[in-house]
DRENDO-1510 file (C-alpha; in Angstrom, 1 decimal, always signed):
<recs>
REC; n; res; u; v; w
REC; 1; MET; +15.7; -16.9; -9.6 .
REC; 2; HIS; +18.2; -13.8; -10.1 .
REC; 3; ILE; +17.0; -10.5; -11.2 .
REC; 4; PRO; +19.6; -8.4; -12.9 .
REC; 5; VAL; +19.9; -5.1; -11.2 .
REC; 6; GLU; +22.1; -2.0; -12.1 .
REC; 7; SER; +21.8; +1.2; -10.3 .
REC; 8; HIS; +22.7; +4.7; -10.9 .
REC; 9; HIS; +22.6; +8.3; -9.5 .
REC; 10; LEU; +22.2; +11.4; -11.6 .
REC; 11; PRO; +23.9; +14.4; -10.3 .
REC; 12; ASN; +20.4; +16.0; -9.4 .
REC; 13; GLY; +20.1; +12.8; -6.8 .
REC; 14; LEU; +17.6; +10.8; -9.2 .
REC; 15; HIS; +17.9; +7.3; -8.2 .
REC; 16; VAL; +18.0; +5.3; -11.5 .
REC; 17; VAL; +17.5; +1.3; -11.5 .
REC; 18; LEU; +17.7; -0.7; -14.6 .
REC; 19; SER; +16.9; -4.5; -15.0 .
REC; 20; GLU; +17.4; -6.0; -18.6 .
REC; 21; ASP; +15.0; -9.0; -19.6 .
REC; 22; HIS; +15.0; -9.6; -23.4 .
REC; 23; THR; +12.5; -12.4; -23.2 .
REC; 24; ALA; +9.6; -10.0; -24.6 .
REC; 25; PRO; +9.6; -6.9; -26.5 .
REC; 26; ILE; +8.1; -4.9; -23.6 .
REC; 27; VAL; +9.4; -2.3; -21.2 .
REC; 28; ALA; +8.2; -0.9; -18.3 .
REC; 29; VAL; +8.9; +2.9; -16.7 .
REC; 30; ASN; +8.1; +2.9; -13.1 .
REC; 31; LEU; +8.7; +6.0; -11.0 .
REC; 32; TRP; +8.3; +6.2; -7.3 .
REC; 33; TYR; +8.1; +9.7; -5.4 .
REC; 34; HIS; +9.0; +9.1; -1.6 .
REC; 35; VAL; +5.8; +11.0; -0.5 .
REC; 36; GLY; +2.3; +9.8; +0.6 .
REC; 37; SER; -0.1; +10.7; +3.2 .
REC; 38; ALA; +2.2; +10.4; +5.9 .
REC; 39; ASN; +4.0; +13.7; +4.5 .
REC; 40; GLU; +0.7; +16.0; +4.4 .
REC; 41; ARG; -0.2; +18.9; +6.8 .
REC; 42; LEU; -2.9; +17.9; +9.3 .
REC; 43; GLU; -4.9; +20.8; +7.9 .
REC; 44; ARG; -4.4; +19.4; +4.2 .
REC; 45; THR; -4.9; +15.9; +4.2 .
REC; 46; GLY; -5.6; +14.2; +0.9 .
REC; 47; PHE; -3.1; +16.2; -1.0 .
REC; 48; ALA; -0.9; +13.2; -1.9 .
REC; 49; HIS; -3.8; +11.7; -3.7 .
REC; 50; LEU; -5.1; +14.7; -5.0 .
REC; 51; PHE; -1.9; +15.2; -6.6 .
REC; 52; GLU; -1.8; +12.0; -8.2 .
REC; 53; HIS; -4.6; +12.9; -10.1 .
REC; 54; MET; -3.3; +16.5; -10.9 .
REC; 55; LEU; -0.1; +14.9; -12.4 .
REC; 56; PHE; -2.3; +13.6; -15.2 .
REC; 57; GLN; -3.4; +17.0; -16.3 .
REC; 58; GLY; -0.7; +17.9; -18.2 .
REC; 59; SER; +2.6; +19.7; -18.1 .
REC; 60; ALA; +4.4; +22.5; -20.2 .
REC; 61; ASN; +4.5; +20.2; -23.4 .
REC; 62; VAL; +1.8; +17.8; -22.9 .
REC; 63; GLU; -2.0; +18.9; -22.8 .
REC; 64; ALA; -4.6; +17.8; -20.0 .
REC; 65; ASN; -5.1; +13.9; -20.4 .
REC; 66; GLU; -2.8; +13.7; -23.6 .
REC; 67; HIS; -0.4; +11.6; -21.3 .
REC; 68; PHE; -3.1; +8.8; -21.8 .
REC; 69; GLU; -3.8; +9.2; -25.3 .
REC; 70; LEU; +0.1; +9.3; -26.2 .
REC; 71; VAL; +0.7; +6.2; -24.1 .
REC; 72; GLN; -2.6; +4.3; -25.6 .
REC; 73; ARG; -1.8; +5.3; -29.0 .
REC; 74; ALA; +1.7; +3.8; -28.7 .
REC; 75; GLY; +0.1; +0.6; -27.5 .
REC; 76; GLY; +0.9; +1.0; -23.8 .
REC; 77; THR; -0.8; +0.8; -20.6 .
REC; 78; LEU; -0.4; +3.4; -17.5 .
REC; 79; ASN; -1.6; +4.5; -14.1 .
REC; 80; GLY; -0.6; +5.7; -10.9 .
REC; 81; SER; -1.3; +4.8; -7.0 .
REC; 82; THR; -1.0; +6.6; -3.5 .
REC; 83; TRP; -0.1; +4.9; -0.5 .
REC; 84; LEU; +0.8; +6.1; +3.3 .
REC; 85; ASP; +4.3; +6.7; +2.0 .
REC; 86; ARG; +4.9; +6.8; -1.5 .
REC; 87; THR; +3.2; +7.6; -5.0 .
REC; 88; ASN; +4.1; +6.0; -8.1 .
REC; 89; TYR; +3.3; +6.3; -11.9 .
REC; 90; TYR; +4.0; +3.8; -14.2 .
REC; 91; GLU; +3.7; +3.1; -18.0 .
REC; 92; THR; +4.1; -0.5; -19.8 .
REC; 93; MET; +5.2; +0.0; -23.4 .
REC; 94; PRO; +6.2; -1.8; -26.6 .
REC; 95; SER; +10.0; -1.6; -26.4 .
REC; 96; HIS; +10.8; +0.8; -29.2 .
REC; 97; GLN; +8.3; +3.2; -27.3 .
REC; 98; VAL; +10.6; +3.5; -24.4 .
REC; 99; ALA; +11.6; +6.9; -25.2 .
REC; 100; LEU; +8.3; +8.3; -24.9 .
REC; 101; ALA; +7.6; +6.9; -21.4 .
REC; 102; LEU; +10.8; +8.6; -20.0 .
REC; 103; TRP; +10.1; +11.9; -21.7 .
REC; 104; LEU; +6.5; +12.0; -20.4 .
REC; 105; GLU; +7.5; +11.2; -16.9 .
REC; 106; ALA; +10.4; +13.8; -17.2 .
REC; 107; ASP; +8.1; +16.6; -18.6 .
REC; 108; ARG; +5.7; +16.3; -15.8 .
REC; 109; MET; +8.5; +16.0; -13.0 .
REC; 110; GLY; +10.3; +19.3; -14.3 .
REC; 111; ARG; +7.6; +21.3; -16.1 .
REC; 112; MET; +4.3; +20.5; -14.4 .
REC; 113; LEU; +3.6; +24.0; -12.7 .
REC; 114; PRO; +3.4; +26.0; -16.1 .
REC; 115; ALA; +0.3; +24.0; -16.7 .
REC; 116; LEU; -1.1; +24.1; -13.3 .
REC; 117; THR; -4.4; +26.2; -13.8 .
REC; 118; GLN; -7.5; +26.7; -11.1 .
REC; 119; GLN; -9.7; +25.0; -13.5 .
REC; 120; LYS; -7.9; +21.7; -13.5 .
REC; 121; LEU; -7.3; +22.2; -9.6 .
REC; 122; ASP; -11.3; +22.3; -9.2 .
REC; 123; THR; -12.0; +19.4; -11.7 .
REC; 124; GLN; -9.6; +17.0; -10.3 .
REC; 125; ARG; -10.8; +18.1; -6.4 .
REC; 126; ASP; -14.2; +17.2; -7.6 .
REC; 127; VAL; -13.1; +13.8; -9.1 .
REC; 128; VAL; -11.5; +12.9; -6.0 .
REC; 129; LYS; -14.6; +14.0; -3.8 .
REC; 130; ASN; -16.9; +11.9; -5.9 .
REC; 131; GLU; -14.2; +9.0; -5.5 .
REC; 132; ARG; -14.3; +9.5; -1.9 .
REC; 133; ARG; -18.1; +9.4; -1.9 .
REC; 134; TRP; -18.3; +6.3; -4.3 .
REC; 135; SER; -15.5; +4.1; -2.5 .
REC; 136; VAL; -15.6; +5.3; +1.1 .
REC; 137; ASP; -18.8; +7.1; +2.3 .
REC; 138; ASN; -21.3; +5.4; +0.2 .
REC; 139; GLN; -19.6; +1.8; +0.0 .
REC; 140; PRO; -20.5; -0.7; +2.4 .
REC; 141; TYR; -17.7; -1.1; +4.9 .
REC; 142; GLY; -16.0; +1.4; +2.9 .
REC; 143; THR; -14.6; +3.3; +5.8 .
REC; 144; TRP; -12.7; +0.6; +7.3 .
REC; 145; TRP; -9.7; +1.5; +5.3 .
REC; 146; GLU; -9.6; +5.1; +7.2 .
REC; 147; ARG; -11.2; +3.8; +10.5 .
REC; 148; LEU; -8.4; +1.1; +11.0 .
REC; 149; PRO; -5.4; +3.3; +10.8 .
REC; 150; ALA; -7.1; +5.8; +13.0 .
REC; 151; LEU; -7.5; +3.1; +15.6 .
REC; 152; THR; -4.1; +1.5; +15.2 .
REC; 153; PHE; -2.1; +4.7; +15.1 .
REC; 154; PRO; -2.3; +7.6; +17.8 .
REC; 155; GLU; -3.7; +11.0; +16.4 .
REC; 156; THR; -0.4; +12.6; +16.1 .
REC; 157; HIS; +1.3; +9.4; +14.0 .
REC; 158; PRO; +1.4; +10.4; +10.3 .
REC; 159; PHE; -0.2; +7.0; +9.5 .
REC; 160; HIS; -3.2; +8.0; +11.5 .
REC; 161; HIS; -5.2; +10.2; +9.3 .
REC; 162; SER; -7.3; +9.2; +6.1 .
REC; 163; LEU; -5.6; +8.8; +2.8 .
REC; 164; ILE; -7.9; +10.1; +0.7 .
REC; 165; GLY; -8.2; +13.0; +2.8 .
REC; 166; SER; -11.4; +15.0; +4.1 .
REC; 167; MET; -14.1; +16.9; +2.2 .
REC; 168; ALA; -13.2; +20.2; +4.0 .
REC; 169; HIS; -9.4; +19.9; +3.5 .
REC; 170; LEU; -9.9; +19.0; -0.2 .
REC; 171; SER; -12.3; +22.2; -0.3 .
REC; 172; ASP; -9.7; +24.5; +1.4 .
REC; 173; ALA; -6.6; +23.6; -1.1 .
REC; 174; SER; -5.5; +26.3; -3.0 .
REC; 175; LEU; -3.3; +26.7; -6.1 .
REC; 176; GLU; -0.7; +27.9; -4.4 .
REC; 177; ASP; -0.8; +24.7; -1.8 .
REC; 178; VAL; -0.9; +22.4; -4.6 .
REC; 179; ALA; +2.3; +24.3; -6.2 .
REC; 180; ASP; +4.3; +24.3; -2.9 .
REC; 181; PHE; +3.4; +20.4; -2.5 .
REC; 182; PHE; +4.8; +19.9; -5.9 .
REC; 183; ARG; +7.9; +22.0; -5.3 .
REC; 184; THR; +8.6; +20.4; -2.1 .
REC; 185; TYR; +8.4; +16.6; -3.2 .
REC; 186; TYR; +8.0; +16.1; -6.9 .
REC; 187; THR; +11.8; +16.5; -7.2 .
REC; 188; PRO; +14.6; +14.1; -8.6 .
REC; 189; ASP; +16.0; +13.6; -5.4 .
REC; 190; ASN; +13.0; +12.1; -4.1 .
REC; 191; ALA; +12.3; +9.8; -6.6 .
REC; 192; VAL; +13.5; +6.3; -7.8 .
REC; 193; LEU; +13.0; +5.9; -11.8 .
REC; 194; THR; +13.2; +2.2; -12.7 .
REC; 195; VAL; +13.2; +0.9; -16.3 .
REC; 196; ALA; +12.6; -3.1; -16.6 .
REC; 197; GLY; +12.3; -5.1; -19.7 .
REC; 198; ASP; +13.6; -5.1; -23.2 .
REC; 199; PHE; +15.7; -2.2; -23.8 .
REC; 200; ASP; +19.4; -1.1; -24.5 .
REC; 201; ARG; +21.2; +0.0; -21.7 .
REC; 202; ALA; +23.4; +2.5; -23.1 .
REC; 203; GLU; +20.4; +4.1; -25.2 .
REC; 204; VAL; +18.2; +4.3; -21.9 .
REC; 205; MET; +20.9; +5.9; -20.0 .
REC; 206; ARG; +21.5; +8.4; -22.6 .
REC; 207; LEU; +17.8; +9.2; -22.6 .
REC; 208; ILE; +17.4; +9.5; -19.0 .
REC; 209; ALA; +20.7; +12.0; -18.7 .
REC; 210; GLU; +19.0; +14.0; -21.7 .
REC; 211; TYR; +15.5; +14.4; -20.2 .
REC; 212; PHE; +15.9; +14.0; -16.3 .
REC; 213; GLY; +19.2; +15.7; -15.8 .
REC; 214; PRO; +18.7; +19.2; -16.4 .
REC; 215; ILE; +15.9; +18.9; -13.5 .
REC; 216; PRO; +17.3; +20.6; -10.5 .
REC; 217; ARG; +17.1; +19.1; -7.0 .
REC; 218; GLY; +14.4; +20.1; -4.6 .
REC; 219; ALA; +15.3; +22.7; -1.8 .
REC; 220; GLY; +14.7; +20.2; +1.0 .
REC; 221; ARG; +11.8; +18.5; +2.5 .
REC; 222; PRO; +10.3; +18.9; +5.9 .
REC; 223; PRO; +11.2; +15.8; +8.3 .
REC; 224; LEU; +8.2; +13.4; +9.0 .
REC; 225; ARG; +6.7; +13.3; +12.3 .
REC; 226; ASP; +7.8; +11.2; +14.9 .
REC; 227; MET; +6.8; +7.5; +13.3 .
REC; 228; ALA; +8.0; +5.6; +16.7 .
REC; 229; VAL; +4.9; +3.5; +18.6 .
REC; 230; PRO; +5.2; +0.8; +21.0 .
REC; 231; SER; +5.5; -2.6; +19.6 .
REC; 232; ILE; +2.3; -3.8; +21.1 .
REC; 233; PHE; -1.2; -2.3; +22.0 .
REC; 234; GLU; -0.9; -3.7; +25.8 .
REC; 235; ASN; -4.6; -4.2; +25.3 .
REC; 236; THR; -7.8; -5.1; +23.0 .
REC; 237; ARG; -9.1; -1.9; +21.8 .
REC; 238; ARG; -12.5; -1.9; +19.8 .
REC; 239; GLU; -14.8; +0.4; +17.7 .
REC; 240; VAL; -18.3; -0.8; +16.9 .
REC; 241; VAL; -19.8; +0.9; +13.5 .
REC; 242; PRO; -23.4; +0.6; +12.9 .
REC; 243; ASP; -23.8; +0.8; +9.1 .
REC; 244; ALA; -26.1; +0.0; +6.1 .
REC; 245; VAL; -24.6; -3.5; +5.6 .
REC; 246; ALA; -26.2; -6.7; +5.3 .
REC; 247; LEU; -24.1; -8.7; +7.1 .
REC; 248; PRO; -21.4; -8.3; +10.3 .
REC; 249; ARG; -17.9; -7.7; +9.3 .
REC; 250; VAL; -14.7; -7.6; +11.6 .
REC; 251; PHE; -11.4; -6.7; +11.1 .
REC; 252; VAL; -8.6; -7.2; +14.0 .
REC; 253; ALA; -5.4; -5.6; +13.8 .
REC; 254; CYS; -2.1; -6.6; +15.5 .
REC; 255; ARG; +0.9; -4.5; +15.5 .
REC; 256; THR; +4.0; -6.2; +14.0 .
REC; 257; PRO; +7.6; -5.9; +12.8 .
REC; 258; VAL; +8.3; -3.3; +9.9 .
REC; 259; PHE; +8.7; -4.5; +6.3 .
REC; 260; GLY; +12.4; -5.6; +5.7 .
REC; 261; THR; +13.0; -6.9; +9.4 .
REC; 262; ASP; +13.5; -10.6; +10.4 .
REC; 263; GLY; +10.1; -10.2; +12.5 .
REC; 264; TYR; +8.2; -8.9; +9.3 .
REC; 265; TYR; +9.0; -12.4; +7.4 .
REC; 266; ALA; +7.8; -14.3; +10.2 .
REC; 267; ALA; +4.5; -11.9; +10.6 .
REC; 268; SER; +4.1; -12.5; +7.1 .
REC; 269; LEU; +4.0; -16.1; +7.2 .
REC; 270; ALA; +1.8; -16.1; +10.3 .
REC; 271; ALA; -0.7; -14.1; +8.1 .
REC; 272; ALA; -0.4; -16.4; +5.2 .
REC; 273; VAL; -1.0; -19.6; +7.8 .
REC; 274; LEU; -3.9; -17.8; +9.0 .
REC; 275; GLY; -5.6; -16.3; +6.0 .
REC; 276; LEU; -3.9; -17.0; +2.4 .
REC; 277; ARG; -5.9; -18.9; -0.1 .
REC; 278; THR; -8.4; -22.0; +0.7 .
REC; 279; GLY; -6.1; -24.0; +2.8 .
REC; 280; CYS; -5.5; -21.3; +5.4 .
REC; 281; ARG; -6.8; -21.9; +8.9 .
REC; 282; LEU; -9.4; -19.1; +8.6 .
REC; 283; GLU; -10.7; -20.5; +5.5 .
REC; 284; GLN; -10.7; -24.1; +6.7 .
REC; 285; SER; -12.4; -23.4; +10.3 .
REC; 286; LEU; -14.5; -20.4; +9.9 .
REC; 287; VAL; -15.9; -20.8; +6.4 .
REC; 288; ARG; -16.0; -24.5; +5.8 .
REC; 289; ARG; -16.2; -26.2; +9.3 .
REC; 290; GLN; -18.1; -23.5; +11.4 .
REC; 291; ARG; -19.9; -21.5; +8.7 .
REC; 292; VAL; -19.7; -18.6; +10.7 .
REC; 293; ALA; -17.9; -16.7; +8.1 .
REC; 294; SER; -18.6; -16.2; +4.2 .
REC; 295; GLN; -15.1; -15.0; +3.8 .
REC; 296; ALA; -12.0; -14.6; +5.8 .
REC; 297; SER; -8.4; -13.8; +5.2 .
REC; 298; ALA; -5.4; -12.3; +6.6 .
REC; 299; PHE; -2.5; -10.0; +5.4 .
REC; 300; THR; +0.2; -7.4; +6.3 .
REC; 301; TYR; +0.1; -3.8; +5.5 .
REC; 302; ASP; +3.8; -4.1; +4.4 .
REC; 303; LEU; +4.6; -0.8; +6.3 .
REC; 304; ALA; +8.5; +0.1; +6.6 .
REC; 305; LYS; +8.5; +2.8; +8.9 .
REC; 306; GLY; +7.2; +3.0; +12.6 .
REC; 307; SER; +5.1; -0.5; +12.8 .
REC; 308; ASP; +3.5; -2.8; +10.5 .
REC; 309; LEU; -0.1; -4.3; +10.9 .
REC; 310; LEU; -1.3; -8.0; +10.5 .
REC; 311; VAL; -4.9; -7.7; +9.8 .
REC; 312; VAL; -7.5; -10.5; +9.9 .
REC; 313; ASP; -10.8; -9.6; +7.9 .
REC; 314; ALA; -13.9; -11.9; +8.0 .
REC; 315; THR; -17.6; -11.3; +6.8 .
REC; 316; ALA; -20.4; -13.2; +8.9 .
REC; 317; HIS; -22.2; -16.0; +7.2 .
REC; 318; PRO; -26.0; -15.1; +6.8 .
REC; 319; GLY; -27.7; -15.6; +10.2 .
REC; 320; VAL; -24.4; -15.2; +12.2 .
REC; 321; THR; -24.6; -12.6; +14.8 .
REC; 322; PRO; -21.6; -10.2; +15.2 .
REC; 323; GLU; -20.6; -11.6; +18.7 .
REC; 324; GLN; -20.4; -15.2; +17.3 .
REC; 325; LEU; -18.2; -13.9; +14.4 .
REC; 326; GLU; -15.8; -12.1; +16.7 .
REC; 327; ALA; -15.7; -14.8; +19.1 .
REC; 328; ALA; -14.8; -17.1; +16.2 .
REC; 329; VAL; -12.2; -15.1; +14.9 .
REC; 330; MET; -10.5; -14.5; +18.5 .
REC; 331; ALA; -10.5; -18.1; +19.0 .
REC; 332; GLU; -8.2; -18.7; +15.8 .
REC; 333; LEU; -6.0; -15.8; +17.1 .
REC; 334; ASP; -5.8; -17.3; +20.6 .
REC; 335; LEU; -5.0; -20.7; +19.0 .
REC; 336; ILE; -2.0; -19.4; +16.9 .
REC; 337; ALA; -0.8; -17.2; +19.7 .
REC; 338; GLU; -0.9; -20.0; +22.5 .
REC; 339; GLN; -0.1; -23.0; +20.4 .
REC; 340; GLY; +1.9; -21.6; +17.2 .
REC; 341; VAL; +2.0; -23.2; +13.8 .
REC; 342; THR; +3.5; -26.4; +12.3 .
REC; 343; GLU; +6.2; -27.1; +10.2 .
REC; 344; ASP; +3.8; -28.3; +7.4 .
REC; 345; GLU; +1.9; -24.9; +7.7 .
REC; 346; VAL; +5.0; -22.9; +7.3 .
REC; 347; THR; +6.1; -24.9; +4.3 .
REC; 348; ARG; +2.7; -24.5; +2.6 .
REC; 349; ALA; +2.7; -20.8; +3.2 .
REC; 350; ARG; +6.3; -20.4; +2.0 .
REC; 351; ALA; +5.3; -22.2; -1.1 .
REC; 352; LEU; +2.4; -19.9; -1.8 .
REC; 353; ILE; +4.2; -16.7; -1.2 .
REC; 354; GLU; +7.4; -17.8; -3.4 .
REC; 355; THR; +5.3; -18.9; -6.1 .
REC; 356; SER; +3.4; -15.7; -6.4 .
REC; 357; PHE; +6.6; -13.7; -5.8 .
REC; 358; VAL; +8.5; -15.6; -8.5 .
REC; 359; THR; +5.5; -15.3; -11.0 .
REC; 360; SER; +5.0; -11.8; -10.4 .
REC; 361; MET; +8.7; -11.0; -11.4 .
REC; 362; GLN; +8.0; -12.4; -15.0 .
REC; 363; SER; +6.2; -9.3; -15.6 .
REC; 364; ALA; +8.2; -6.3; -16.4 .
REC; 365; ALA; +5.5; -4.0; -14.7 .
REC; 366; GLU; +5.7; -6.0; -11.6 .
REC; 367; ARG; +9.3; -6.3; -11.5 .
REC; 368; ALA; +9.9; -2.7; -12.0 .
REC; 369; ASP; +7.6; -1.9; -9.0 .
REC; 370; GLN; +9.4; -4.1; -6.7 .
REC; 371; LEU; +12.8; -2.6; -7.5 .
REC; 372; SER; +11.4; +0.8; -7.1 .
REC; 373; ARG; +9.8; -0.3; -3.8 .
REC; 374; PHE; +13.3; -1.7; -2.3 .
REC; 375; ALA; +15.3; +1.4; -3.9 .
REC; 376; THR; +12.8; +3.9; -2.1 .
REC; 377; TYR; +12.4; +2.2; +1.2 .
REC; 378; PHE; +16.1; +1.1; +1.6 .
REC; 379; GLY; +18.0; +2.7; -0.9 .
REC; 380; ASP; +19.0; -1.1; -2.6 .
REC; 381; ALA; +17.0; -2.2; -5.3 .
REC; 382; THR; +19.0; -5.6; -5.4 .
REC; 383; LEU; +17.2; -6.5; -1.9 .
REC; 384; VAL; +14.6; -8.0; -4.5 .
REC; 385; ASN; +17.1; -10.9; -4.9 .
REC; 386; THR; +16.8; -11.5; -1.1 .
REC; 387; GLN; +13.3; -12.0; -0.8 .
REC; 388; VAL; +12.8; -15.7; -1.4 .
REC; 389; ALA; +15.8; -16.7; +0.9 .
REC; 390; ARG; +14.6; -14.5; +3.7 .
REC; 391; TYR; +11.3; -16.5; +3.7 .
REC; 392; ALA; +13.0; -19.6; +3.3 .
REC; 393; GLY; +15.3; -18.9; +6.3 .
REC; 394; THR; +12.5; -18.2; +8.8 .
REC; 395; THR; +11.5; -21.2; +10.7 .
REC; 396; ALA; +8.4; -22.6; +12.3 .
REC; 397; ALA; +9.8; -21.5; +15.6 .
REC; 398; ALA; +10.0; -18.1; +14.5 .
REC; 399; VAL; +6.5; -17.8; +13.2 .
REC; 400; SER; +5.4; -19.1; +16.5 .
REC; 401; ALA; +7.3; -17.0; +18.5 .
REC; 402; ILE; +5.8; -13.6; +16.4 .
REC; 403; ALA; +2.5; -15.2; +17.0 .
REC; 404; ARG; +2.8; -15.5; +20.8 .
REC; 405; GLU; +4.4; -12.1; +20.9 .
REC; 406; ARG; +2.2; -10.0; +18.5 .
REC; 407; LEU; -1.1; -11.9; +17.9 .
REC; 408; GLY; -2.6; -12.2; +21.7 .
REC; 409; PRO; -5.1; -10.3; +23.4 .
REC; 410; HIS; -2.4; -7.9; +24.7 .
REC; 411; ASN; -2.0; -6.6; +21.0 .
REC; 412; ARG; -5.4; -6.2; +19.3 .
REC; 413; VAL; -7.5; -3.6; +17.5 .
REC; 414; VAL; -11.1; -4.7; +16.8 .
REC; 415; LEU; -13.2; -2.9; +14.1 .
REC; 416; LEU; -16.6; -4.5; +13.9 .
REC; 417; TYR; -19.4; -3.2; +11.4 .
REC; 418; VAL; -22.8; -4.4; +12.4 .
REC; 419; PRO; -26.4; -4.0; +10.5 .
REC; 420; VAL; -28.0; -1.0; +11.6 .
REC; 421; ASP; -31.3; -2.9; +12.2 .
REC; 422; ALA; -30.1; -3.7; +15.9 .
REC; 423; PRO; -30.0; -0.6; +18.1 .
REC; 424; PRO; -26.2; +0.4; +18.5 .
REC; 425; ALA; -26.5; +0.2; +22.4 .
REC; 426; GLU; -27.9; -3.0; +22.6 .
REC; 427; GLN; -25.0; -4.3; +20.2 .
REC; 428; ALA; -22.4; -2.8; +22.5 .
REC; 429; ASP; -24.1; -4.5; +25.2 .
REC; 430; ALA; -24.1; -7.8; +23.5 .
REC; 431; LEU; -20.6; -7.5; +22.5 .
REC; 432; ALA; -19.5; -6.7; +25.8 .
REC; 433; GLU; -21.0; -9.8; +27.6 .
REC; 434; ALA; -19.5; -12.0; +24.8 .
REC; 435; VAL; -15.9; -11.0; +25.4 .
REC; 436; ALA; -16.2; -10.5; +29.3 .
</recs>
């Protein structure tokens, strides 16, 4: 499979990526800004995610929520998302509506500030607070995705703090804080615009130059704090969280090479051997044979800076204690670290990853997102065409080596959720005995 890729840079620094595919009358417009929670000031966490909400509240020529209405009336879909080091916005439209999607994105990139009001900020701040209550504070195990980065990255690291932010910081955000964040990061020279699907190249480039060309460059962005961390933790660290949950659940994170490196592909295959689909080791051993887990999986965060993480996630089967669950997960990690993987396991993992990737590339929206990803992280969207070969060139020996180097007891963080019906002190003592 070869994806056509064409890249351009406007004079204002906007990186434009085009990928034509006339199979279906669909076009995807995808805009990545190279800003996420890692770019936030420590006293203003949650800004990147708050800003994702704010950008749907109108611009100079678009009323609040009209962006949604215009796209949906045209037969399209849209959304946005925030991550540690990027924020993206996207529309999937009938081909003849590509101009609308491009104009909407350009209007909010270039003319959002005139529409910014205190009322809009107050409304969206409350929306984000409610999202935090629903998805984190009041959700069983909901705090895992802020506790785990806090355990795996030091306090001064840009990936340490919560992506969704704290209630106090959200409350303290002023209108000028929001405007300053926009002026700093929502600039054409900090963005990648990808158009994929059924479109006329000359017409789309004309529209992009007309809509985005007049938007000025930014005045410069502050550098990220130091992203470097040691390659391993050098021990096993743990946190036990008594919570209002029915079953114990354990997360084990190991530091692994960053996305795009040779070591990343080996770690990605190791994660697939451990925890991808029903034929993986964790499913076969913990769920089916031992019946200590009701679900078990493994995945990588795919971080392109500092260090990536390989994470094992397992929830106990009813009747299984926290220490039994943790011991079983550790045994599987010990096994892969000590004995490595087989050629058959790597062949299966490669096939699953390749099938998933190739299938996703048949979607204009997924293709646009991946092209924006490689252009944002590496400045080269054509790297999308190397992914299948990178996995194919990663041997079982390389996967075994990364498992030995990164998945042993010298490089683990354990986050264990336990039901609150057992006293925390007794739980901690039992766990200490189990691991000793």
